[in-house]
LODO-983035 format. One record per residue (C-alpha): x, y, z; residue in three letters. Coordinates in pm, 1 decimal. Example, Ala and Ser with C-alpha at 12.3 -4.5 7.8 and 13.67 -1.06 7.14 Angstrom:
! residues 2
<<1230.0; -450.0; 780.0>; "ALA">
<<1367.0; -106.0; 714.0>; "SER">
END
This chain:
! residues 220
<<0.8; -1.4; 0.7>; "MET">
<<127.7; 349.4; -87.0>; "ARG">
<<250.8; 544.1; 212.1>; "ASN">
<<98.7; 891.8; 203.5>; "LYS">
<<395.0; 1046.5; 384.2>; "VAL">
<<593.6; 975.0; 64.5>; "ASP">
<<370.1; 1193.0; -153.1>; "ILE">
<<559.2; 1523.8; -98.9>; "PRO">
<<885.5; 1352.6; -197.2>; "PHE">
<<728.0; 1179.8; -498.1>; "GLU">
<<579.6; 1503.2; -625.7>; "ASN">
<<905.6; 1688.6; -580.2>; "ALA">
<<1097.8; 1421.1; -774.8>; "ILE">
<<836.0; 1427.2; -1049.9>; "GLN">
<<873.4; 1803.7; -1068.4>; "ALA">
<<1241.5; 1761.9; -1135.0>; "GLY">
<<1385.8; 1725.3; -784.8>; "GLY">
<<1702.0; 1533.1; -701.7>; "ARG">
<<1726.8; 1242.4; -460.2>; "VAL">
<<2041.5; 1311.6; -255.6>; "VAL">
<<2012.8; 1030.3; 0.7>; "ARG">
<<1767.5; 745.3; 51.9>; "HIS">
<<1725.0; 418.3; 233.4>; "ASP">
<<1429.3; 198.1; 335.4>; "LYS">
<<1336.0; 441.8; 614.1>; "GLU">
<<1371.6; 783.6; 457.0>; "GLY">
<<1472.1; 1027.3; 188.3>; "LYS">
<<1660.7; 1348.9; 140.9>; "LEU">
<<1548.0; 1537.2; -170.5>; "VAL">
<<1647.4; 1871.2; -318.9>; "GLU">
<<1335.9; 2011.2; -491.9>; "ALA">
<<1371.1; 2221.2; -811.8>; "PRO">
<<1274.6; 2530.0; -607.8>; "SER">
<<1581.1; 2487.5; -387.5>; "GLY">
<<1368.1; 2364.0; -100.1>; "VAL">
<<1512.5; 2059.5; 78.6>; "TRP">
<<1290.4; 1775.7; 201.5>; "MET">
<<1385.1; 1525.2; 468.7>; "LEU">
<<1242.9; 1218.9; 639.6>; "ARG">
<<1479.9; 997.1; 837.6>; "GLN">
<<1367.0; 851.1; 1174.8>; "PRO">
<<1708.2; 690.9; 1240.7>; "ASN">
<<1891.8; 953.3; 1445.4>; "GLU">
<<2249.3; 855.2; 1351.8>; "SER">
<<2164.8; 832.3; 979.5>; "VAL">
<<1974.5; 1161.2; 991.3>; "CYS">
<<2269.2; 1331.0; 1163.3>; "ARG">
<<2504.8; 1201.3; 895.2>; "ALA">
<<2283.1; 1312.6; 610.4>; "TRP">
<<2251.3; 1663.9; 753.8>; "LEU">
<<2625.2; 1689.0; 824.7>; "ALA">
<<2690.5; 1643.9; 453.6>; "GLY">
<<2492.1; 1955.3; 361.1>; "LEU">
<<2623.3; 2306.7; 307.4>; "ASP">
<<2425.7; 2546.4; 528.1>; "ARG">
<<2487.0; 2829.5; 284.3>; "GLN">
<<2294.8; 2636.1; 19.9>; "LYS">
<<2008.0; 2518.2; 240.1>; "VAL">
<<1776.4; 2811.8; 314.9>; "GLU">
<<1444.2; 2628.1; 351.2>; "VAL">
<<1374.5; 2268.2; 455.9>; "MET">
<<1063.9; 2057.5; 504.3>; "MET">
<<1116.2; 1781.6; 758.5>; "VAL">
<<896.4; 1500.2; 881.5>; "GLN">
<<935.7; 1402.8; 1245.0>; "GLY">
<<1036.0; 1598.7; 1556.5>; "LYS">
<<1370.7; 1423.3; 1585.7>; "LYS">
<<1467.7; 1526.7; 1230.4>; "ALA">
<<1341.1; 1879.1; 1299.1>; "ARG">
<<1558.6; 1912.7; 1610.2>; "ASP">
<<1867.4; 1776.7; 1437.5>; "LEU">
<<1819.0; 2004.7; 1138.6>; "ALA">
<<1770.4; 2310.6; 1356.1>; "MET">
<<2097.5; 2248.2; 1538.6>; "VAL">
<<2306.1; 2118.4; 1247.9>; "THR">
<<2199.3; 2376.9; 990.1>; "LEU">
<<2121.3; 2667.0; 1218.4>; "GLY">
<<1762.7; 2736.6; 1120.0>; "PHE">
<<1600.2; 3008.9; 1329.2>; "SER">
<<1234.7; 2910.3; 1305.7>; "SER">
<<1019.1; 2599.8; 1265.5>; "ALA">
<<652.7; 2603.9; 1159.9>; "HIS">
<<435.5; 2298.1; 1234.6>; "ALA">
<<210.2; 2190.5; 947.0>; "CYS">
<<-59.3; 1935.5; 881.6>; "GLN">
<<-9.0; 1720.4; 570.9>; "LEU">
<<-338.4; 1680.4; 376.6>; "VAL">
<<-376.3; 1466.9; 65.2>; "VAL">
<<-653.8; 1438.1; -192.6>; "TRP">
<<-757.8; 1069.9; -183.1>; "PRO">
<<-927.4; 1029.3; -519.6>; "ASN">
<<-840.4; 1027.4; -889.5>; "SER">
<<-1107.5; 1288.4; -970.5>; "LYS">
<<-1148.1; 1639.7; -833.6>; "ALA">
<<-1418.0; 1716.3; -575.0>; "PRO">
<<-1772.4; 1762.8; -695.5>; "ALA">
<<-1779.1; 2127.1; -588.8>; "THR">
<<-1966.3; 2333.2; -850.1>; "ALA">
<<-1743.8; 2596.7; -1008.9>; "LEU">
<<-1911.4; 2934.3; -1063.6>; "THR">
<<-1579.2; 3110.4; -1096.8>; "LEU">
<<-1362.6; 3125.1; -1407.7>; "SER">
<<-984.0; 3092.3; -1398.4>; "PHE">
<<-692.1; 3220.9; -1601.4>; "ARG">
<<-317.3; 3196.4; -1558.1>; "LYS">
<<-159.7; 3490.0; -1376.1>; "ALA">
<<25.4; 3740.7; -1593.8>; "ARG">
<<319.1; 3971.3; -1533.9>; "ALA">
<<82.6; 4266.0; -1492.4>; "ASP">
<<-88.8; 4082.2; -1203.2>; "ASP">
<<230.2; 4086.4; -992.5>; "LEU">
<<163.4; 4409.6; -805.7>; "ASP">
<<-178.3; 4314.7; -677.7>; "PHE">
<<-60.6; 3961.6; -590.9>; "ILE">
<<235.0; 4087.5; -388.0>; "THR">
<<10.0; 4337.2; -210.9>; "SER">
<<-204.7; 4049.6; -82.5>; "ARG">
<<42.3; 3765.8; -27.0>; "TYR">
<<351.8; 3804.1; 192.8>; "ASP">
<<480.1; 3448.3; 238.9>; "LEU">
<<700.3; 3468.2; -71.7>; "LEU">
<<928.3; 3741.9; -197.6>; "GLU">
<<829.3; 3945.8; -503.8>; "ARG">
<<1099.1; 3778.9; -713.3>; "GLU">
<<968.9; 3435.7; -615.5>; "GLU">
<<614.3; 3529.0; -706.8>; "LEU">
<<734.2; 3665.2; -1038.9>; "ALA">
<<904.6; 3328.6; -1107.8>; "ALA">
<<583.5; 3148.3; -1017.7>; "TYR">
<<395.6; 3357.0; -1270.5>; "ILE">
<<658.9; 3299.4; -1536.6>; "ASP">
<<640.2; 2923.5; -1475.6>; "ASN">
<<259.9; 2909.4; -1489.7>; "GLY">
<<216.7; 2806.1; -1127.5>; "TYR">
<<-38.5; 3078.5; -1034.5>; "LEU">
<<-401.7; 3115.4; -1138.4>; "TRP">
<<-638.9; 3411.1; -1097.5>; "ILE">
<<-1000.5; 3340.0; -1002.1>; "ALA">
<<-1264.1; 3563.7; -1158.9>; "LEU">
<<-1625.8; 3629.4; -1066.7>; "HIS">
<<-1800.1; 3805.3; -1357.5>; "GLU">
<<-1457.5; 3917.4; -1482.2>; "GLN">
<<-1361.3; 4061.8; -1141.7>; "THR">
<<-1058.7; 3905.2; -970.9>; "PRO">
<<-1165.4; 3754.6; -637.9>; "VAL">
<<-856.0; 3558.6; -545.2>; "GLY">
<<-574.2; 3337.2; -664.1>; "PHE">
<<-434.0; 2991.1; -606.7>; "VAL">
<<-139.0; 2790.0; -730.3>; "GLY">
<<119.8; 2525.1; -667.8>; "ARG">
<<470.3; 2546.2; -534.4>; "HIS">
<<762.7; 2432.9; -746.3>; "ALA">
<<813.4; 2127.5; -525.8>; "GLU">
<<463.5; 2004.2; -615.8>; "GLY">
<<236.2; 2111.4; -329.8>; "SER">
<<-80.1; 2315.6; -353.9>; "MET">
<<-81.3; 2657.7; -190.8>; "GLY">
<<-94.9; 3034.6; -233.5>; "LEU">
<<-472.3; 3024.5; -184.0>; "LEU">
<<-607.9; 3371.9; -121.2>; "GLU">
<<-962.8; 3505.8; -139.9>; "VAL">
<<-979.1; 3884.5; -130.2>; "PHE">
<<-1156.8; 4035.7; 168.9>; "GLU">
<<-1477.3; 4161.2; -1.1>; "PRO">
<<-1540.9; 3812.5; -151.6>; "PHE">
<<-1490.2; 3591.9; 151.8>; "ARG">
<<-1762.7; 3371.7; 303.8>; "ARG">
<<-1913.1; 3293.4; -37.2>; "HIS">
<<-1757.0; 2947.2; -79.7>; "GLY">
<<-1493.4; 3075.5; -318.6>; "PHE">
<<-1207.9; 2921.4; -119.4>; "GLY">
<<-1352.6; 2573.5; -183.0>; "ALA">
<<-1382.2; 2656.4; -552.1>; "GLN">
<<-1019.6; 2771.9; -571.3>; "LEU">
<<-889.3; 2458.4; -411.3>; "GLU">
<<-1120.5; 2235.0; -614.2>; "THR">
<<-986.2; 2394.3; -930.8>; "PHE">
<<-626.2; 2343.7; -815.3>; "MET">
<<-687.9; 1979.6; -729.4>; "ILE">
<<-810.7; 1929.9; -1086.2>; "GLY">
<<-503.5; 2105.8; -1222.0>; "GLN">
<<-266.2; 1893.1; -1015.0>; "MET">
<<-437.3; 1572.8; -1128.2>; "LEU">
<<-422.9; 1684.7; -1493.0>; "SER">
<<-43.6; 1735.9; -1455.6>; "GLU">
<<-0.8; 1389.5; -1304.5>; "GLY">
<<65.3; 1504.9; -947.0>; "PHE">
<<-103.0; 1377.1; -636.4>; "THR">
<<-277.3; 1685.1; -486.4>; "PRO">
<<-150.3; 1763.8; -136.8>; "TYR">
<<-77.0; 2060.7; 85.3>; "ALA">
<<116.3; 2140.0; 398.0>; "ASP">
<<-127.3; 2356.6; 600.3>; "VAL">
<<3.4; 2561.1; 890.8>; "PHE">
<<-120.5; 2387.2; 1207.0>; "ALA">
<<-258.1; 2713.4; 1348.1>; "ASP">
<<-454.9; 2806.4; 1035.0>; "ASN">
<<-799.3; 2701.6; 1156.1>; "GLY">
<<-984.9; 2837.0; 854.9>; "ASN">
<<-771.1; 2645.2; 607.6>; "SER">
<<-793.5; 2324.4; 812.5>; "LEU">
<<-1171.0; 2356.2; 815.8>; "SER">
<<-1165.5; 2396.2; 434.0>; "LEU">
<<-963.1; 2075.1; 399.0>; "GLN">
<<-1217.8; 1884.2; 603.3>; "ARG">
<<-1502.1; 2031.9; 402.2>; "LYS">
<<-1343.5; 1920.3; 75.6>; "LEU">
<<-1268.4; 1570.8; 205.5>; "GLY">
<<-891.2; 1590.1; 211.7>; "MET">
<<-720.4; 1309.3; 402.7>; "THR">
<<-536.4; 1426.9; 716.1>; "PHE">
<<-214.5; 1227.1; 727.5>; "VAL">
<<-79.9; 1152.6; 1079.5>; "PRO">
<<265.5; 1289.7; 1012.5>; "CYS">
<<453.1; 1552.8; 1208.3>; "GLU">
<<562.9; 1799.2; 940.3>; "THR">
<<771.2; 2111.4; 990.1>; "PHE">
<<897.5; 2388.0; 761.3>; "TRP">
<<1228.4; 2530.3; 875.2>; "LEU">
<<1357.8; 2876.6; 787.0>; "PHE">
END
């Protein structure tokens, strides 16, 4: 049976990532975005894998497991760790949510209004996402109401509904659309949701995403 904790690594590899270390218990992958991804429950092996990395080249890392988190924080000198919940879409078809919104790929002239509403990525990173076709604008009667996309390592994210258009079910439509996009590109739809983001966690339950019992952390 497929282990759902492997899905982030599988998507990153499919997106062009590089397997740096692996054994029967874990993996160390460098995603095409420069994000590093680690699962290794064996403490001595995990320590050795981390010791072989250059801190100057590892700015962001996703780790699974508290032991790996603690070792990475000490070995690589990260200053912050954000707990996340791994959620995975369990089906081969998108949710049955009716789509009343239309969608188009974000363009270069959308960058200013995207950066004014989303602060988790730098402007240069968002510009690259637009150039690579990772971001989509949601429209209601030709008016932009939000955006959604995928990260270069193969996870869904960047979901934002603009303030005047919230509480209309648009968030579910944005994620439903993105699930369909991920499936059409051959990816397994998944997301790492910040553990303290109650609204997003509620949306995942509403859509029927599977909550994977996996301690996931993003280190910066």
